[in-house]
N, C-alpha and C positions, 0 to 999 in steps of 0.2 A: 510204798506207793499210796497216795490218797485216793478217794473214790474218782476224782476228775481224772487223776492218771490212769486208773483202771479202765474207766469208760473209754478214755483215748486209745489205750491199747487195744481194746475190743473193737473200736471203730477202725483202727489200723488193719487188724486180722480180716475184719470182714471186707474192707477194701481189697486186701491182698488175695482174697478167694474169689474177687470178681474178675471177670474177663470180658474184654469187648474186642471183637475182631482178633482173637486169640492172642490178646496182650494183656498180661496180668495187671493188677492195680489200677483198672480203669473201670468206669461206671458211666453209662450213658442213660439219661432219662429223657423221655418225649412227651411232648403234649400230642394232643390230637390234631393241632392247628400247625401249619408252615410258619417258620419265623427264623430268628438268628440263632446259630449254635454258640453258645457261651462255654468256654473253656474255663475251668478253675484249677489250676495246679498247684501242689501242696508238696512239701519236702524236697524241693529242689536242693535245698540243704538238709541234711539228716537231723541236724540238732534245733530245727525250727518247727515245733508241733502245733502251732497255735492253727493251723489250717484244718487241723482233725475237728475242731467245733463246728467248721462249715460242713465237713463231710457228715458228721453226726447229725446235723439239722436237716440236711438236704434228704439223707437217707430215711429220716424218720416220716416221711410222706409228703415231700413237697410238690410231688408229681400231681396230685389231686389240685394244686393250686396253680398250675402253669397255664396261662392264657394262650401261649404259642411258643414255637421255637423248642430248643432242646439245651440240656445242660450236660456237660462231660466233666466228670471228677477225675484227676489223675495225680497218682502219687508218682511224682518223677524220679526219685531215687529210693526204690523199696529197700535195698540192702543197708543204705545208711541210715534209714528210719528205723529199721530193725536193730541196728547196733546201737542207735540212741536209747530204745528201750530197754537193751541189755546192760547198758552201762551201770556201773555201780558207784561211780565219783564223777564230780564236776569236770575233771580233766577227760575221763573216757567220753563223758557227753560231748565235750568240745571236739574231740578227734572223730566224732561220728558226722561231723559236717560233710563228708565226702568218703568215699572208698579209696579211689586211686587220683582222681582229679576233680577239681572244684566244677561242678555242673554248669556254673555261671561263667566260666573260662574255658569253654570248649575251643581246641586249637585251630580248627578248620571249619570252614562252612560245609566242607564235603564230608566231614566226620567219618574219617576211614580208620581211626585209631583202634586199638584193643583194649584200652582202659574199660573198666566196667560202666563209667558214665557215658563213654562215647557208644558202647554198644546198646545201652539202654536208650540213649538218643536215637539212634538208628531205629530200634523197635518201636519208639513213640513217634517218628516222624509222620506215618500216616495218620496217626489220630491228632498231633499238634496241627496238622494242615487243614483239619477239618473246622478249626476255630474261625469264627467271623470276629468275635471279640473275645479277649482271653484276659484273666486276672491271674498273676502269679503271687502267691502269698508268703511273705517272709517276716522274720522277726530279727531283732539286734540282742548282741551280747551286753552292750552297756545299755543303760537307761537313757532313752533318747525320744525326742518328739517323733511321732508317727509320720511317714511321708508315703507320697504318692510318687512313683517313678514311672516317668513316660518312656516308652521305646522311641527314641529319637528326641522329638521335641515336646512341645507340651500337649498333653492328652485332650481330646474332645472334650469341651466343657459340659456338653449335655450328658455325657455320662459320668460326670462327677457329683451329681446332685444327689445330697444326702449321705455323701462320704464325711465321716466325721474327722476329717484331716485337713490341714490348711498350708500344708508345706509340699512344694512340688520340686522334684528333682528332675532336670533335664540334661539330655546329652551324655549321660554317663556311659551309655553303650557305645558312644562314639569315641570315648577316650580310653575306656579301659582296655587291658590285654585281652585277647581271645573273644569268644562270642558267648553272650548270656543265652541261656535255654530259650527265654521268651522271643529272641531275635529270630528264632524258627517257626514261630506260631503263625498260623494261618497260611492261605495259599499264596499270598504274597504280602510284602509289608504295605503295600498301596492298597490292596483289597480288605485288609483287615487292621484291627486295632488291638494292642496289647499293652497292658500296663502292669505294674508290680506296685505292691504295697510293702512297706516295712510297718507292720502292725503295732509294734511296741516290743518290749523286752521278752526274750525266751521265757516260756512258762507262766508268763503273768496273766492272770484272768482277764485283765483290761484287754490284753492283745487278741484273745479269742474272741471277746465281744465286739472289739472293733473290726477283726477279721470277717466276722459274720454280718455285721452292718453293712459293712462296704459291699459284700457279695449280694445280700438283699436288695440294696439300693441299686446296685447295677443292674439286676435283674428287672426290678421296676423301670428303670431308665430306658431298657431295652423293650418294654412292653410285654415281658414275660411274666410278670406278676401285676396284679392290680395296683396302681399308684394311689397313694393315699390323696395326695394333692397334686394339682396340675398348674398351681400359680408359679410363673417363672419369677425367678429374683436373683440379684447380683450377690456373688460371694467374694470375700477377699482372700486371696492366697500369697504367700511368699514364695518366689521361685528363685531357686538356686541353680543356674546353668554351670555345669561342670566344664572345666577347661583343661584340667592336667590331673596327672596322678603322680604319687610317690612311691617309690620303690627303693627297697635298700640294697646296696651293693653286695653286702655280705653279712655273715650273722655278727659281725662286731658292732653294727649299728643298732641304736635305739633311740627314742624319742627323747628330747631333753627334758620333757616333763608329760605328766598324764594330760592329755588334751581332752577337753570335754567336748561333746558333740556341738557342732555349729560355731567352734570358736573362731573369733575373727584374727587374721593373721596379717603383718604388714610385708610389703616387698623387703626381701632381703633378711628377714627374721630366721634365726637358726631353728629349724624343727627337729634335727636329729644329728647325732655324732657318731662317729666309728673310726676306723683306722685309716681312712681317708680323708677327703675334703667334707666338712659339713654340709648337710642339705639344708638349702635355704627356700623360703617361699619365693617363687618366680614373680608374683604380683600380689598386691592387696587383694583380700578374699577372705573366704571362709573354708576351715578345714572340715570335711565331712567324713564319716565312717572310720575315724583314726582307731587303729589297733591300740589295745591296752598296752601301756609300757610294760607291764608285768608278763604280758603273754609272748612267748618266743614267735618271731615273725617267720611267716611262710615266705620264703625269698621268690617263690614262683608267681605271686602275685602283688597287687598293690597292698600298701599298709595304710594309705589314706588317698582321699581325692581332694582337690582343690576347687572351688567354684569360684564365679564371680560374686561380690557382694549382694545378699539378697535383696530383691526388688519386690515391692508391693504391687500385685495385679490385681484387677477385678475382672472376674469371668461371670457372665450371665448363665446360669443353668437352670 
């Protein structure tokens, strides 16, 4: 393991030694002034380590720079994170994505199940509810352009200032099966704002840097850190509104080709074949987050999402 990996392992150990309101893996840092509570969550999936760069930076002394408000750092899935750092092969790392169930596919709003991820979600619920604004940090298996994912529809434009990401994904939580962790953040969806980022490919240095840049930009936008410039300007994004998902009926199915991220597809185009009817694109659009053809599909969740064609929008931030 290289020096960066060792530093991240040490940061994870430090996070897991921390407790807030008797919950492990949580750190709260407060300024001396009232203000928003920002929640930053990492390791919702255990094989996505780039959020540790954010924790390492924040724990190194950001409290002295806080102008107002509080920041709460949360390791959502500690056991999966520990499994990732114990892995010896790429396949073992892939299997560290979760312990029992995908934490972004929680089966019920009431979260009554006995899986590790559901028990952890119940434990974290009082912490999650404190968030006024939240950022859930993820990364991707395939090399892909980074993405901002809004809870519901388009995120508040003023919060996106300084994000080095120009791709917006909207309505994915309205289409997917189950409930993503960030759907529980805040006292209510109307009273709080939650967004996620796909910062880049797992383990890439650029993903760590992007995750940190987004976090610091969000803190500046919330007035928690001094802002370098207050000039408003228009920024261009490409928005992909998710309309449907694709699931394989059984393990005989596989994609007909390796679909690159954001590949355009035509209505009726065959996407996957198996023992039954082929799976076709229901409309013209863009294929998002398609599983690798070489990777055995998890039949309990989607293997890809389909969005409307990307549309260019201008937001003033």
